[in-house]
Each structure stands twice: as C-alpha cells, then as structure tokens.
N, C-alpha and C positions, 0 to 999 in steps of 0.2 A: 177756290171759287173761280169760275171761268171769267175771262176778260170781256170787256164790252165789245159788242159787234162794231167793227170799224165802219160799216156802211151806215149805222145809226149816227155815228159821229159826223160823217160827211154830210148826211142829210141835215142834221141839226145846224152845222156850220153854214150850209147853203141857205137854209131858211133864215138864220140870224143875219147873214150877209144881205139878203133881200130886205129884211126889216130895217136894218141900219141904213141901207140905201134909200128907204122910204121914210127916213128921219126918226125911227125908233131910237130910244136912248137906254142907257143902263142895261145893255144886253149881257146876259150870263147864261152859260151852258153848264148844267149840272149833270154829272155822271150818276144816274140813279139805279144802275143795273144791279147793285148789291143791296139796295135799300127798299125797292118796291118790285113787285112781280108783273106790273102791267106796262112798263116801258123801260127804255134804256137811258133816255136823255130828256131832261126838261130844258126848254128854252124860255127864259124869262125876259120880258121886254116891257118898256114903258113908252106910252104914247102921250101926246099933249092933252088930248081931250077925247070925248066919246066918239066923235066922227073919225078921228085919227085911229082909234082902237079898231073900229069897224072896218075902215079902209085897209089897214094892215092885215087884219084877219082875212079879208076877201082876197087881197093880193097874194097872201101866202097860200091860200087854197088853190087859186088859179095857177100860180107858179109851180106848186107841187104836182099838180095834175099834168100840166103841159110840158114842163121842163124835167121833172124828176120821175114822172110816171107813177106818182103816188096818189092814192085815193084818200080823201079825208074821211076818217071813220066816224067823226062826229064833231059838232061844235056846240059849245054851251055859252050862254051869256050874251049872245049877239043882239037880242032885242033891246037890252039896256046898255050894253057896250061899255061897261065900266071895268069889267074883268072878263075877257073872252078866253076860253080854252079851245084850242084847235088840236084835235087828236089825229095823228098820223100813224098810230100803232106804236112803233118803237120810239117815236119822238112825240112829245106832247109840248105844245107851245102855249104859254100863258102871256097874254097881253093885257097890261093894266093901264088905266088912266093914272096920272101922277099921284093923286091922293091915296088911291087904293093899294098901290105898290108898297108903300110904307106901312099902311094899316095891316095888311095881311102878312107882310114880311116873310114871303116864302124863302128868301135868301137866308134869313135867320132860322126859320123853321127847319130847313134842310142844310144847316151849316156844316153838317158832317159829310155832305156829298162833295166829292172832289170836283173842282172846277176844271172844265175842259178848255183847250185853247180856242180863242176867238179866231174867225177867219181873217186872213190878211191878204192884201193885194188889190189890184186895180179892177177886179171883177165886179165890185160893188157898183161902180159907175155904169158898167154895161148892163147889169141886171136892172138897175133903176130905169133904164131907157126902154125896157120891154113893156109892151102894151098890157 
C-alpha cells in the first residue's frame, strides 16, 4: 500500500495549527489514506460553542486560500454550526461543538486510523495574528 502524501500531512498540520491558535481544543490528525478513498487526513477539532465552530471554519477557509493556495471544495453544516465539515480535498476538517464531539465519537469510530503528529513550534502565535 502506498504511503500517505507528505503534502497532505503538512496541510493538515498547518490547518490544525491555525485552529489551535484560534482556541480549538482536542485536535487530532488521523491518517485515513488506507481506510477511505476520498481523503488522506481527517483533522478533528472541538470548539466551545456554535459561534466558535463557525468562526474557526471561516478562518480555516480564508487561511487555506490565502496562505496555502487551497480552494475549499465544500462546507457542510455551517448554518447550524454544531458539526461543520470543511473539505480541502486530501484533507477534511471536522469541527464540533463540545457536546457533539463526544456524541459522534469520530475518534472512536476511526480508532484504527493512525494518529499523525501535531504541529509544534512558535508559528501558532504568528498564524493567530493574521487577519
């Protein structure tokens, strides 16, 4: 089986880093490339409330477009903003409000997916300052 595309891992880490800088919690990067055929990485995030979910989703879309040159292929759940999916092709971001993260338990559902390393470093503070 081929290995995961390293560029997908870098994109996922940069998106997770931005979300963490915007106060998302419980971030997890799941290597999905051997489990599904529609993406390489899931980014799982928790936000405090619906407004926070929507704000993180919008920040991720703008950051991906401006800084990573990625077009968002689709967004689901934004009107209600309890669980928002943001599709960047090889990377799919799931942003949950706190109650729904545990209810849907994607961490448990995909427990056989290897966890990828989370981003480390001072870049988070710089990303948070971007408009």
